[in-house]
Predicted model as a PDB file, atoms N, CA, C, CB and O in Angstrom, pLDDT in the B-factor column:
MODEL        1                                                                  
ATOM      1  N   UNK A   1     145.647   8.217  92.453  1.00 82.00           N  
ATOM      2  CA  UNK A   1     146.611   9.061  91.771  1.00 82.00           C  
ATOM      3  C   UNK A   1     146.624   8.692  90.287  1.00 82.00           C  
ATOM      4  CB  UNK A   1     148.028   8.912  92.399  1.00 82.00           C  
ATOM      5  O   UNK A   1     146.573   7.514  89.933  1.00 82.00           O  
ATOM      6  N   UNK A   2     146.690   9.691  89.439  1.00 89.00           N  
ATOM      7  CA  UNK A   2     146.713   9.449  88.003  1.00 89.00           C  
ATOM      8  C   UNK A   2     148.059   8.855  87.579  1.00 89.00           C  
ATOM      9  CB  UNK A   2     146.436  10.754  87.235  1.00 89.00           C  
ATOM     10  O   UNK A   2     149.043   8.899  88.318  1.00 89.00           O  
ATOM     11  N   UNK A   3     148.065   8.305  86.383  1.00 88.00           N  
ATOM     12  CA  UNK A   3     149.295   7.723  85.835  1.00 88.00           C  
ATOM     13  C   UNK A   3     150.401   8.782  85.800  1.00 88.00           C  
ATOM     14  CB  UNK A   3     149.045   7.149  84.408  1.00 88.00           C  
ATOM     15  O   UNK A   3     151.524   8.535  86.240  1.00 88.00           O  
ATOM     16  N   UNK A   4     150.072   9.947  85.277  1.00 90.00           N  
ATOM     17  CA  UNK A   4     151.070  11.012  85.157  1.00 90.00           C  
ATOM     18  C   UNK A   4     151.589  11.438  86.528  1.00 90.00           C  
ATOM     19  CB  UNK A   4     150.476  12.221  84.422  1.00 90.00           C  
ATOM     20  O   UNK A   4     152.783  11.684  86.699  1.00 90.00           O  
ATOM     21  N   UNK A   5     150.687  11.521  87.496  1.00 93.00           N  
ATOM     22  CA  UNK A   5     151.091  11.885  88.849  1.00 93.00           C  
ATOM     23  C   UNK A   5     152.007  10.847  89.467  1.00 93.00           C  
ATOM     24  CB  UNK A   5     149.876  12.076  89.721  1.00 93.00           C  
ATOM     25  O   UNK A   5     152.975  11.181  90.149  1.00 93.00           O  
ATOM     26  N   UNK A   6     151.690   9.580  89.220  1.00 92.00           N  
ATOM     27  CA  UNK A   6     152.510   8.493  89.755  1.00 92.00           C  
ATOM     28  C   UNK A   6     153.908   8.511  89.142  1.00 92.00           C  
ATOM     29  CB  UNK A   6     151.838   7.136  89.497  1.00 92.00           C  
ATOM     30  O   UNK A   6     154.904   8.366  89.850  1.00 92.00           O  
ATOM     31  N   UNK A   7     153.977   8.690  87.823  1.00 93.00           N  
ATOM     32  CA  UNK A   7     155.268   8.736  87.132  1.00 93.00           C  
ATOM     33  C   UNK A   7     156.071   9.950  87.604  1.00 93.00           C  
ATOM     34  CB  UNK A   7     155.065   8.785  85.594  1.00 93.00           C  
ATOM     35  O   UNK A   7     157.276   9.852  87.834  1.00 93.00           O  
ATOM     36  N   UNK A   8     155.407  11.075  87.745  1.00 96.00           N  
ATOM     37  CA  UNK A   8     156.081  12.287  88.229  1.00 96.00           C  
ATOM     38  C   UNK A   8     156.642  12.067  89.632  1.00 96.00           C  
ATOM     39  CB  UNK A   8     155.107  13.488  88.228  1.00 96.00           C  
ATOM     40  O   UNK A   8     157.765  12.479  89.923  1.00 96.00           O  
ATOM     41  N   UNK A   9     155.874  11.425  90.493  1.00 97.00           N  
ATOM     42  CA  UNK A   9     156.319  11.124  91.850  1.00 97.00           C  
ATOM     43  C   UNK A   9     157.519  10.176  91.825  1.00 97.00           C  
ATOM     44  CB  UNK A   9     155.170  10.510  92.671  1.00 97.00           C  
ATOM     45  O   UNK A   9     158.464  10.353  92.593  1.00 97.00           O  
ATOM     46  N   UNK A  10     157.486   9.181  90.955  1.00 97.00           N  
ATOM     47  CA  UNK A  10     158.618   8.255  90.820  1.00 97.00           C  
ATOM     48  C   UNK A  10     159.887   8.997  90.419  1.00 97.00           C  
ATOM     49  CB  UNK A  10     158.301   7.163  89.786  1.00 97.00           C  
ATOM     50  O   UNK A  10     160.961   8.730  90.959  1.00 97.00           O  
ATOM     51  N   UNK A  11     159.768   9.924  89.476  1.00 98.00           N  
ATOM     52  CA  UNK A  11     160.940  10.693  89.041  1.00 98.00           C  
ATOM     53  C   UNK A  11     161.521  11.522  90.186  1.00 98.00           C  
ATOM     54  CB  UNK A  11     160.567  11.611  87.870  1.00 98.00           C  
ATOM     55  O   UNK A  11     162.739  11.646  90.314  1.00 98.00           O  
ATOM     56  N   UNK A  12     160.656  12.079  91.004  1.00 98.00           N  
ATOM     57  CA  UNK A  12     161.123  12.853  92.165  1.00 98.00           C  
ATOM     58  C   UNK A  12     161.839  11.934  93.144  1.00 98.00           C  
ATOM     59  CB  UNK A  12     159.938  13.572  92.868  1.00 98.00           C  
ATOM     60  O   UNK A  12     162.915  12.265  93.642  1.00 98.00           O  
ATOM     61  N   UNK A  13     161.234  10.767  93.422  1.00 98.00           N  
ATOM     62  CA  UNK A  13     161.854   9.816  94.338  1.00 98.00           C  
ATOM     63  C   UNK A  13     163.201   9.322  93.812  1.00 98.00           C  
ATOM     64  CB  UNK A  13     160.923   8.633  94.576  1.00 98.00           C  
ATOM     65  O   UNK A  13     164.143   9.148  94.584  1.00 98.00           O  
ATOM     66  N   UNK A  14     163.293   9.099  92.509  1.00 98.00           N  
ATOM     67  CA  UNK A  14     164.550   8.660  91.894  1.00 98.00           C  
ATOM     68  C   UNK A  14     165.631   9.722  92.091  1.00 98.00           C  
ATOM     69  CB  UNK A  14     164.350   8.367  90.384  1.00 98.00           C  
ATOM     70  O   UNK A  14     166.759   9.403  92.466  1.00 98.00           O  
ATOM     71  N   UNK A  15     165.285  10.982  91.837  1.00 98.00           N  
ATOM     72  CA  UNK A  15     166.272  12.056  92.009  1.00 98.00           C  
ATOM     73  C   UNK A  15     166.718  12.161  93.465  1.00 98.00           C  
ATOM     74  CB  UNK A  15     165.691  13.402  91.538  1.00 98.00           C  
ATOM     75  O   UNK A  15     167.910  12.294  93.742  1.00 98.00           O  
ATOM     76  N   UNK A  16     165.767  12.103  94.394  1.00 98.00           N  
ATOM     77  CA  UNK A  16     166.111  12.203  95.811  1.00 98.00           C  
ATOM     78  C   UNK A  16     166.988  11.037  96.253  1.00 98.00           C  
ATOM     79  CB  UNK A  16     164.843  12.255  96.664  1.00 98.00           C  
ATOM     80  O   UNK A  16     167.950  11.230  96.997  1.00 98.00           O  
ATOM     81  N   UNK A  17     166.662   9.825  95.796  1.00 98.00           N  
ATOM     82  CA  UNK A  17     167.435   8.640  96.179  1.00 98.00           C  
ATOM     83  C   UNK A  17     168.834   8.718  95.573  1.00 98.00           C  
ATOM     84  CB  UNK A  17     166.718   7.339  95.724  1.00 98.00           C  
ATOM     85  O   UNK A  17     169.808   8.351  96.231  1.00 98.00           O  
ATOM     86  N   UNK A  18     168.952   9.189  94.333  1.00 98.00           N  
ATOM     87  CA  UNK A  18     170.261   9.334  93.694  1.00 98.00           C  
ATOM     88  C   UNK A  18     171.123  10.331  94.453  1.00 98.00           C  
ATOM     89  CB  UNK A  18     170.102   9.777  92.233  1.00 98.00           C  
ATOM     90  O   UNK A  18     172.307  10.092  94.690  1.00 98.00           O  
ATOM     91  N   UNK A  19     170.514  11.458  94.834  1.00 98.00           N  
ATOM     92  CA  UNK A  19     171.247  12.468  95.602  1.00 98.00           C  
ATOM     93  C   UNK A  19     171.706  11.901  96.951  1.00 98.00           C  
ATOM     94  CB  UNK A  19     170.367  13.718  95.822  1.00 98.00           C  
ATOM     95  O   UNK A  19     172.835  12.140  97.379  1.00 98.00           O  
ATOM     96  N   UNK A  20     170.828  11.155  97.608  1.00 98.00           N  
ATOM     97  CA  UNK A  20     171.182  10.531  98.888  1.00 98.00           C  
ATOM     98  C   UNK A  20     172.331   9.545  98.720  1.00 98.00           C  
ATOM     99  CB  UNK A  20     169.966   9.817  99.491  1.00 98.00           C  
ATOM    100  O   UNK A  20     173.240   9.488  99.549  1.00 98.00           O  
ATOM    101  N   UNK A  21     172.281   8.773  97.643  1.00 98.00           N  
ATOM    102  CA  UNK A  21     173.328   7.785  97.401  1.00 98.00           C  
ATOM    103  C   UNK A  21     174.686   8.457  97.187  1.00 98.00           C  
ATOM    104  CB  UNK A  21     172.971   6.922  96.187  1.00 98.00           C  
ATOM    105  O   UNK A  21     175.707   7.965  97.668  1.00 98.00           O  
ATOM    106  N   UNK A  22     174.696   9.554  96.485  1.00 98.00           N  
ATOM    107  CA  UNK A  22     175.945  10.283  96.237  1.00 98.00           C  
ATOM    108  C   UNK A  22     176.517  10.803  97.545  1.00 98.00           C  
ATOM    109  CB  UNK A  22     175.715  11.450  95.253  1.00 98.00           C  
ATOM    110  O   UNK A  22     177.716  10.681  97.795  1.00 98.00           O  
ATOM    111  N   UNK A  23     175.668  11.380  98.375  1.00 98.00           N  
ATOM    112  CA  UNK A  23     176.118  11.883  99.675  1.00 98.00           C  
ATOM    113  C   UNK A  23     176.661  10.733 100.518  1.00 98.00           C  
ATOM    114  CB  UNK A  23     174.963  12.601 100.419  1.00 98.00           C  
ATOM    115  O   UNK A  23     177.732  10.851 101.111  1.00 98.00           O  
ATOM    116  N   UNK A  24     175.928   9.622 100.573  1.00 98.00           N  
ATOM    117  CA  UNK A  24     176.373   8.463 101.344  1.00 98.00           C  
ATOM    118  C   UNK A  24     177.699   7.919 100.827  1.00 98.00           C  
ATOM    119  CB  UNK A  24     175.317   7.370 101.307  1.00 98.00           C  
ATOM    120  O   UNK A  24     178.589   7.598 101.615  1.00 98.00           O  
ATOM    121  N   UNK A  25     177.833   7.814  99.519  1.00 98.00           N  
ATOM    122  CA  UNK A  25     179.063   7.282  98.933  1.00 98.00           C  
ATOM    123  C   UNK A  25     180.256   8.165  99.285  1.00 98.00           C  
ATOM    124  CB  UNK A  25     178.925   7.164  97.406  1.00 98.00           C  
ATOM    125  O   UNK A  25     181.340   7.663  99.581  1.00 98.00           O  
ATOM    126  N   UNK A  26     180.056   9.462  99.254  1.00 98.00           N  
ATOM    127  CA  UNK A  26     181.139  10.380  99.601  1.00 98.00           C  
ATOM    128  C   UNK A  26     181.483  10.319 101.084  1.00 98.00           C  
ATOM    129  CB  UNK A  26     180.763  11.802  99.219  1.00 98.00           C  
ATOM    130  O   UNK A  26     182.631  10.535 101.473  1.00 98.00           O  
ATOM    131  N   UNK A  27     180.486  10.025 101.905  1.00 98.00           N  
ATOM    132  CA  UNK A  27     180.674  10.002 103.348  1.00 98.00           C  
ATOM    133  C   UNK A  27     181.190   8.645 103.845  1.00 98.00           C  
ATOM    134  CB  UNK A  27     179.367  10.345 104.042  1.00 98.00           C  
ATOM    135  O   UNK A  27     182.091   8.590 104.682  1.00 98.00           O  
ATOM    136  N   UNK A  28     180.618   7.557 103.329  1.00 98.00           N  
ATOM    137  CA  UNK A  28     180.919   6.227 103.873  1.00 98.00           C  
ATOM    138  C   UNK A  28     181.706   5.330 102.925  1.00 98.00           C  
ATOM    139  CB  UNK A  28     179.644   5.540 104.242  1.00 98.00           C  
ATOM    140  O   UNK A  28     182.161   4.256 103.319  1.00 98.00           O  
ATOM    141  N   UNK A  29     181.869   5.767 101.677  1.00 98.00           N  
ATOM    142  CA  UNK A  29     182.579   4.960 100.689  1.00 98.00           C  
ATOM    143  C   UNK A  29     181.616   4.308  99.710  1.00 98.00           C  
ATOM    144  CB  UNK A  29     183.417   3.894 101.380  1.00 98.00           C  
ATOM    145  O   UNK A  29     180.437   4.106 100.000  1.00 98.00           O  
ATOM    146  N   UNK A  30     182.152   3.991  98.551  1.00 96.00           N  
ATOM    147  CA  UNK A  30     181.311   3.466  97.479  1.00 96.00           C  
ATOM    148  C   UNK A  30     180.869   2.023  97.704  1.00 96.00           C  
ATOM    149  CB  UNK A  30     182.042   3.561  96.177  1.00 96.00           C  
ATOM    150  O   UNK A  30     179.886   1.581  97.109  1.00 96.00           O  
ATOM    151  N   UNK A  31     181.574   1.291  98.546  1.00 97.00           N  
ATOM    152  CA  UNK A  31     181.195  -0.102  98.776  1.00 97.00           C  
ATOM    153  C   UNK A  31     180.710  -0.346 100.201  1.00 97.00           C  
ATOM    154  CB  UNK A  31     182.366  -1.010  98.477  1.00 97.00           C  
ATOM    155  O   UNK A  31     180.681  -1.484 100.670  1.00 97.00           O  
ATOM    156  N   UNK A  32     180.330   0.728 100.882  1.00 98.00           N  
ATOM    157  CA  UNK A  32     179.786   0.558 102.237  1.00 98.00           C  
ATOM    158  C   UNK A  32     178.398  -0.079 102.140  1.00 98.00           C  
ATOM    159  CB  UNK A  32     179.716   1.933 102.995  1.00 98.00           C  
ATOM    160  O   UNK A  32     177.718   0.037 101.120  1.00 98.00           O  
ATOM    161  N   UNK A  33     177.996  -0.743 103.205  1.00 98.00           N  
ATOM    162  CA  UNK A  33     176.675  -1.371 103.238  1.00 98.00           C  
ATOM    163  C   UNK A  33     175.564  -0.363 103.009  1.00 98.00           C  
ATOM    164  CB  UNK A  33     176.460  -2.076 104.563  1.00 98.00           C  
ATOM    165  O   UNK A  33     174.583  -0.653 102.324  1.00 98.00           O  
ATOM    166  N   UNK A  34     175.720   0.828 103.586  1.00 98.00           N  
ATOM    167  CA  UNK A  34     174.704   1.871 103.440  1.00 98.00           C  
ATOM    168  C   UNK A  34     174.566   2.320 101.987  1.00 98.00           C  
ATOM    169  CB  UNK A  34     175.047   3.070 104.326  1.00 98.00           C  
ATOM    170  O   UNK A  34     173.455   2.477 101.480  1.00 98.00           O  
ATOM    171  N   UNK A  35     175.701   2.525 101.324  1.00 98.00           N  
ATOM    172  CA  UNK A  35     175.672   2.962  99.933  1.00 98.00           C  
ATOM    173  C   UNK A  35     175.085   1.886  99.041  1.00 98.00           C  
ATOM    174  CB  UNK A  35     177.072   3.331  99.459  1.00 98.00           C  
ATOM    175  O   UNK A  35     174.299   2.187  98.143  1.00 98.00           O  
ATOM    176  N   UNK A  36     175.450   0.655  99.271  1.00 98.00           N  
ATOM    177  CA  UNK A  36     174.927  -0.459  98.469  1.00 98.00           C  
ATOM    178  C   UNK A  36     173.421  -0.587  98.649  1.00 98.00           C  
ATOM    179  CB  UNK A  36     175.621  -1.781  98.854  1.00 98.00           C  
ATOM    180  O   UNK A  36     172.699  -0.782  97.672  1.00 98.00           O  
ATOM    181  N   UNK A  37     172.935  -0.479  99.885  1.00 98.00           N  
ATOM    182  CA  UNK A  37     171.492  -0.556 100.153  1.00 98.00           C  
ATOM    183  C   UNK A  37     170.770   0.583  99.442  1.00 98.00           C  
ATOM    184  CB  UNK A  37     171.208  -0.506 101.679  1.00 98.00           C  
ATOM    185  O   UNK A  37     169.711   0.375  98.850  1.00 98.00           O  
ATOM    186  N   UNK A  38     171.331   1.765  99.497  1.00 98.00           N  
ATOM    187  CA  UNK A  38     170.730   2.923  98.831  1.00 98.00           C  
ATOM    188  C   UNK A  38     170.710   2.707  97.315  1.00 98.00           C  
ATOM    189  CB  UNK A  38     171.508   4.219  99.183  1.00 98.00           C  
ATOM    190  O   UNK A  38     169.732   3.051  96.652  1.00 98.00           O  
ATOM    191  N   UNK A  39     171.773   2.147  96.777  1.00 98.00           N  
ATOM    192  CA  UNK A  39     171.853   1.854  95.351  1.00 98.00           C  
ATOM    193  C   UNK A  39     170.793   0.829  94.947  1.00 98.00           C  
ATOM    194  CB  UNK A  39     173.254   1.343  94.988  1.00 98.00           C  
ATOM    195  O   UNK A  39     170.177   0.954  93.889  1.00 98.00           O  
ATOM    196  N   UNK A  40     170.584  -0.171  95.779  1.00 98.00           N  
ATOM    197  CA  UNK A  40     169.566  -1.175  95.495  1.00 98.00           C  
ATOM    198  C   UNK A  40     168.167  -0.561  95.532  1.00 98.00           C  
ATOM    199  CB  UNK A  40     169.665  -2.330  96.497  1.00 98.00           C  
ATOM    200  O   UNK A  40     167.314  -0.898  94.712  1.00 98.00           O  
ATOM    201  N   UNK A  41     167.940   0.328  96.474  1.00 98.00           N  
ATOM    202  CA  UNK A  41     166.654   1.026  96.544  1.00 98.00           C  
ATOM    203  C   UNK A  41     166.439   1.874  95.286  1.00 98.00           C  
ATOM    204  CB  UNK A  41     166.586   1.917  97.813  1.00 98.00           C  
ATOM    205  O   UNK A  41     165.337   1.921  94.740  1.00 98.00           O  
ATOM    206  N   UNK A  42     167.493   2.535  94.839  1.00 98.00           N  
ATOM    207  CA  UNK A  42     167.424   3.324  93.618  1.00 98.00           C  
ATOM    208  C   UNK A  42     167.122   2.442  92.418  1.00 98.00           C  
ATOM    209  CB  UNK A  42     168.727   4.082  93.398  1.00 98.00           C  
ATOM    210  O   UNK A  42     166.312   2.810  91.567  1.00 98.00           O  
ATOM    211  N   UNK A  43     167.758   1.291  92.342  1.00 98.00           N  
ATOM    212  CA  UNK A  43     167.489   0.341  91.254  1.00 98.00           C  
ATOM    213  C   UNK A  43     166.009  -0.049  91.212  1.00 98.00           C  
ATOM    214  CB  UNK A  43     168.360  -0.920  91.417  1.00 98.00           C  
ATOM    215  O   UNK A  43     165.418  -0.136  90.136  1.00 98.00           O  
ATOM    216  N   UNK A  44     165.422  -0.280  92.368  1.00 98.00           N  
ATOM    217  CA  UNK A  44     164.006  -0.658  92.437  1.00 98.00           C  
ATOM    218  C   UNK A  44     163.111   0.460  91.923  1.00 98.00           C  
ATOM    219  CB  UNK A  44     163.618  -1.018  93.876  1.00 98.00           C  
ATOM    220  O   UNK A  44     162.140   0.208  91.209  1.00 98.00           O  
ATOM    221  N   UNK A  45     163.438   1.691  92.286  1.00 98.00           N  
ATOM    222  CA  UNK A  45     162.655   2.825  91.811  1.00 98.00           C  
ATOM    223  C   UNK A  45     162.770   2.982  90.297  1.00 98.00           C  
ATOM    224  CB  UNK A  45     163.105   4.108  92.508  1.00 98.00           C  
ATOM    225  O   UNK A  45     161.774   3.231  89.618  1.00 98.00           O  
ATOM    226  N   UNK A  46     163.979   2.836  89.774  1.00 98.00           N  
ATOM    227  CA  UNK A  46     164.189   2.955  88.328  1.00 98.00           C  
ATOM    228  C   UNK A  46     163.448   1.836  87.597  1.00 98.00           C  
ATOM    229  CB  UNK A  46     165.702   2.914  87.987  1.00 98.00           C  
ATOM    230  O   UNK A  46     162.841   2.071  86.552  1.00 98.00           O  
ATOM    231  N   UNK A  47     163.497   0.624  88.142  1.00 98.00           N  
ATOM    232  CA  UNK A  47     162.783  -0.499  87.540  1.00 98.00           C  
ATOM    233  C   UNK A  47     161.277  -0.216  87.508  1.00 98.00           C  
ATOM    234  CB  UNK A  47     163.071  -1.805  88.319  1.00 98.00           C  
ATOM    235  O   UNK A  47     160.620  -0.458  86.496  1.00 98.00           O  
ATOM    236  N   UNK A  48     160.739   0.290  88.607  1.00 97.00           N  
ATOM    237  CA  UNK A  48     159.309   0.613  88.670  1.00 97.00           C  
ATOM    238  C   UNK A  48     158.953   1.674  87.632  1.00 97.00           C  
ATOM    239  CB  UNK A  48     158.924   1.101  90.085  1.00 97.00           C  
ATOM    240  O   UNK A  48     157.913   1.581  86.980  1.00 97.00           O  
ATOM    241  N   UNK A  49     159.809   2.678  87.478  1.00 96.00           N  
ATOM    242  CA  UNK A  49     159.589   3.727  86.473  1.00 96.00           C  
ATOM    243  C   UNK A  49     159.592   3.129  85.068  1.00 96.00           C  
ATOM    244  CB  UNK A  49     160.670   4.829  86.587  1.00 96.00           C  
ATOM    245  O   UNK A  49     158.707   3.424  84.265  1.00 96.00           O  
ATOM    246  N   UNK A  50     160.577   2.295  84.772  1.00 96.00           N  
ATOM    247  CA  UNK A  50     160.661   1.681  83.447  1.00 96.00           C  
ATOM    248  C   UNK A  50     159.456   0.788  83.172  1.00 96.00           C  
ATOM    249  CB  UNK A  50     161.949   0.871  83.319  1.00 96.00           C  
ATOM    250  O   UNK A  50     158.939   0.758  82.055  1.00 96.00           O  
ATOM    251  N   UNK A  51     159.013   0.066  84.191  1.00 94.00           N  
ATOM    252  CA  UNK A  51     157.842  -0.799  84.043  1.00 94.00           C  
ATOM    253  C   UNK A  51     156.602   0.033  83.711  1.00 94.00           C  
ATOM    254  CB  UNK A  51     157.609  -1.620  85.331  1.00 94.00           C  
ATOM    255  O   UNK A  51     155.805  -0.349  82.854  1.00 94.00           O  
ATOM    256  N   UNK A  52     156.445   1.153  84.383  1.00 92.00           N  
ATOM    257  CA  UNK A  52     155.293   2.024  84.135  1.00 92.00           C  
ATOM    258  C   UNK A  52     155.322   2.575  82.707  1.00 92.00           C  
ATOM    259  CB  UNK A  52     155.268   3.184  85.150  1.00 92.00           C  
ATOM    260  O   UNK A  52     154.296   2.598  82.028  1.00 92.00           O  
ATOM    261  N   UNK A  53     156.485   3.012  82.259  1.00 91.00           N  
ATOM    262  CA  UNK A  53     156.636   3.553  80.914  1.00 91.00           C  
ATOM    263  C   UNK A  53     156.341   2.477  79.870  1.00 91.00           C  
ATOM    264  CB  UNK A  53     158.055   4.119  80.715  1.00 91.00           C  
ATOM    265  O   UNK A  53     155.649   2.734  78.885  1.00 91.00           O  
ATOM    266  N   UNK A  54     156.867   1.272  80.090  1.00 91.00           N  
ATOM    267  CA  UNK A  54     156.658   0.167  79.150  1.00 91.00           C  
ATOM    268  C   UNK A  54     155.176  -0.195  79.080  1.00 91.00           C  
ATOM    269  CB  UNK A  54     157.495  -1.068  79.564  1.00 91.00           C  
ATOM    270  O   UNK A  54     154.641  -0.413  77.994  1.00 91.00           O  
ATOM    271  N   UNK A  55     154.514  -0.259  80.233  1.00 87.00           N  
ATOM    272  CA  UNK A  55     153.097  -0.609  80.257  1.00 87.00           C  
ATOM    273  C   UNK A  55     152.264   0.439  79.519  1.00 87.00           C  
ATOM    274  CB  UNK A  55     152.606  -0.753  81.705  1.00 87.00           C  
ATOM    275  O   UNK A  55     151.303   0.105  78.825  1.00 87.00           O  
ATOM    276  N   UNK A  56     152.639   1.695  79.675  1.00 80.00           N  
ATOM    277  CA  UNK A  56     151.904   2.781  78.999  1.00 80.00           C  
ATOM    278  C   UNK A  56     152.051   2.659  77.478  1.00 80.00           C  
ATOM    279  CB  UNK A  56     152.417   4.174  79.477  1.00 80.00           C  
ATOM    280  O   UNK A  56     151.092   2.893  76.742  1.00 80.00           O  
ATOM    281  N   UNK A  57     153.240   2.295  77.010  1.00 82.00           N  
ATOM    282  CA  UNK A  57     153.483   2.158  75.575  1.00 82.00           C  
ATOM    283  C   UNK A  57     152.774   0.933  75.001  1.00 82.00           C  
ATOM    284  CB  UNK A  57     154.983   2.068  75.301  1.00 82.00           C  
ATOM    285  O   UNK A  57     152.452   0.899  73.813  1.00 82.00           O  
ATOM    286  N   UNK A  58     152.534  -0.067  75.839  1.00 78.00           N  
ATOM    287  CA  UNK A  58     151.893  -1.303  75.393  1.00 78.00           C  
ATOM    288  C   UNK A  58     150.389  -1.159  75.216  1.00 78.00           C  
ATOM    289  CB  UNK A  58     152.178  -2.408  76.372  1.00 78.00           C  
ATOM    290  O   UNK A  58     149.750  -1.987  74.567  1.00 78.00           O  
ATOM    291  N   UNK A  59     149.831  -0.107  75.795  1.00 67.00           N  
ATOM    292  CA  UNK A  59     148.370   0.080  75.737  1.00 67.00           C  
ATOM    293  C   UNK A  59     147.956   0.672  74.422  1.00 67.00           C  
ATOM    294  CB  UNK A  59     147.888   0.971  76.875  1.00 67.00           C  
ATOM    295  O   UNK A  59     146.768   0.900  74.194  1.00 67.00           O  
TER     296      UNK A  59                                                      
ENDMDL                                                                          
END                                                                             
């Protein structure tokens, strides 16, 4: 997969995970284990996206 394709896929995954987290938070509460796990997964995706962007700028 190309760099652009990978970054585009990450952005899609970030949006989907954010939407899932909002639904979970509304359903189970903002401090439920499920919401926290989803938030942590979202953090990992955002970190991966930022790392990719930073690496591209460093080249």
